[in-house]
N, C-alpha and C positions, 0 to 999 in steps of 0.2 A: 361880233353878237348881235345883237338890235331888239328892235322893240319888243314889247308884250304881245301875247294874242287873247289877253284877256281885258275886262275893262268894263265900264258902265259908257252907255253912249251919252256922250256930251252935248248933243244936239239934234234936233229933227229939222230937216227940210221938205219941203212939198215940191215935187220935180213936177213940172206942167208939160214937157215935152224932152228937152237933153239936159244932160248934164257930165260933165267931165270933170269931175272930184280933183280937188289938188291934196296933195298928199299932206298937207296942214289938217285936212279937213276930216283924219281919220278918227275913227269911233264915231262918226254923223252917222244917222238913221236916217234912209231917204224913204218917200211916201207918195203915193200918186193922190193923196188928198180925195178929192173928189171927181178928179179928172179920168176920163175912162176912153181915152185916143189913144194911149199908148206912149210910154216913157223910155229914152234910151240914155243908157249910164255907158260912159266909156272908162274905165278902170286906168290909172295914172301909167305913164309910161317909165319905166326905170324905178319901180318901187323900193320903198325902205321895209326891208324885213319886217311884219309886226304892224304893217299900216292894215286896217281893217274899215270896213262899210258895212251896213247893215241895210237890209230892203222889206220893206212891207205895203203890200196892197191894201189900201184901204178901201178901195173903190173896185168893183170889177171891172177889169178892161174889155169894153164889149167891141171895138173896133182895132184894138192893137193890144201886142204884149208889152208887159213890164220888162226890159230888156238888160240884160246886163253883158258888155264884150270888152275883150280884153282888148289893148291898145295894141301896134302893128309892133311886131317883134315881141310879145310877151303871150305867155301861155294862162289860160284859165281851164282849171279842173274841176269835175264833180266826182269826188271818188277817184278812181283812175282812168274815167275816162275824160278826154279833151276835149273842152268845148270849142272848139273852131271857128266857128261863127259866133253864136251866142247863146246865152244862158237864159232862160226869159219864164214867166208865170202870167196867166189871165184871171186867176181866181183871187176874190176876196177873201183877206186872211192868210194868203202866201207871206211867209216871211224864209230871208236867207241873211247869213253871215259869210262875207268872203274876207281873206286875209292875203298878204303876202307874205309866203312861203319861202321864198326865191327873190333878192332884190337886186338891183342895179339893170344893165341891159341883158335883154333875154328874163325877165324876170317872171316868176311862176305865183300867179294866185290860186288859192283853194278856197272852193266851198266848204268852210266849218260845219255848215246844218244849215237845212233846209226843212220848211215843215209848212204843210201838212204832208207825208207823204205821197209821195208823185206828184205833187204841186209845179214842181220845176223843172223844165226841157233845159238837157244839155245837146244842144246842136253841133254835132260833131265836124 
C-alpha cells in the first residue's frame, strides 16, 4: 500500500525561481509570494505513493508561468491527459494539488484538483 492522499498542509514555502522538492516535503504548499517572473517545480523522481504537494499563485506571473513538471521517466496527468512537458498557471488565485498515485521508477503524478476552472494548462 503506501501513504495517504489526504491531510493538512504541514508548511508553506515561497519559491522565487526553481524548486525540486524532496519526498519528505510531502504536504508542503508552494507559493510564488510576490515574485512575478515565473517559478519552476520539478516533481521528485521515483515517488512514494501518497506523496502530495500543493501550489498557489499569490501574485500574477507577468513574465513567466508557475510551472510544475515531472522528473525524467515519470508521468504527470491532469485527468486523462498526460502533461508531457509542463503543467502551468499564470493567474493569481490559481491553486492545485498533485499526488503520486504510482510509485517507484516510472512513477505517476496525478492532479487531484485545480482551481479555478481552466486556470491550469496541461501541455502534452
